[in-house]
C-alpha positions in Angstrom: -5.5 -17.4 -1.9 -2.0 -18.3 -3.0 -0.6 -16.7 -6.1 2.2 -18.3 -8.2 5.3 -16.1 -8.3 3.9 -14.1 -5.3 7.2 -12.4 -4.8 7.0 -10.9 -8.3 3.5 -9.7 -7.7 4.5 -8.3 -4.3 7.5 -6.5 -5.8 5.2 -5.1 -8.6 2.7 -3.9 -6.1 5.5 -2.2 -4.1 6.7 -0.4 -7.3 3.1 0.6 -8.1 2.7 2.0 -4.6 5.9 4.1 -5.1 4.6 5.4 -8.5 1.3 6.3 -6.9 3.2 8.1 -4.1 5.3 10.1 -6.6 2.3 11.1 -8.6 0.4 12.3 -5.5 3.4 14.3 -4.1 4.1 15.8 -7.5 0.5 17.0 -7.6 -0.2 15.1 -10.8 -3.2 13.0 -11.7 -2.5 9.4 -12.4 -3.4 8.3 -15.9 -6.4 6.0 -16.2 -5.4 2.4 -16.1 -1.8 3.3 -15.3 -1.4 0.7 -12.5 -2.6 -2.8 -13.4 -2.1 -4.7 -10.2 -3.8 -2.5 -7.5 -6.1 -5.4 -6.3 -3.4 -7.8 -5.2 -4.0 -9.3 -1.7 -1.0 -7.7 0.0 2.1 -5.7 -0.7 5.2 -5.4 1.5 6.0 -2.4 3.6 9.4 -1.3 2.3 11.0 -0.6 5.7 9.6 -3.4 7.7 9.1 -6.3 5.3 5.6 -6.9 6.7 2.5 -7.4 4.6 -0.1 -4.7 4.4 -3.7 -6.1 4.5 -6.1 -5.6 1.5 -8.4 -3.2 3.4 -5.4 -1.0 4.2 -4.2 -1.1 0.6 -7.7 -0.2 -0.6 -8.0 2.7 1.8 -4.6 4.0 0.7 -5.6 3.6 -3.0 -8.7 5.7 -2.4 -6.8 8.4 -0.6 -8.3 7.7 2.8 -5.1 7.7 4.9 -6.9 7.9 8.3 -8.9 4.8 7.6 -5.8 3.1 6.3 -3.9 3.9 9.5 -6.8 2.7 11.7 -7.1 -0.6 9.8 -3.3 -1.1 9.8 -3.3 -0.6 13.6 -6.2 -3.0 14.1 -4.5 -5.7 11.9 -1.0 -5.4 13.3 -1.3 -4.0 16.8 1.1 -1.2 15.8 1.1 2.1 17.6 -0.2 5.3 15.9 3.3 6.5 15.2 4.5 3.1 13.9 1.4 2.8 11.6 1.8 6.3 10.3 5.6 5.8 9.6 4.9 2.6 7.6 2.0 4.0 5.6 3.7 7.3 4.9 6.0 5.4 2.5 3.1 4.8 0.2 
């Protein structure tokens, strides 16, 4: 599905991923409904500019990092260390 202004949605999703990361690493619980656009189809990996598939995004959102790394590797062909490096940013 194509979204109008996809770059805006992609940038918003990247910012939301960063906010989620900061909350998790600060040991704080995210307020309910704090992130409005968590169901976008993809968001860009900050360091590599590549899109992260929906299933990877969902695994990250639910806190299942191992499943996210596995899904990312299957989708992109990345090595374990490459996938971990990309997904550690979120």
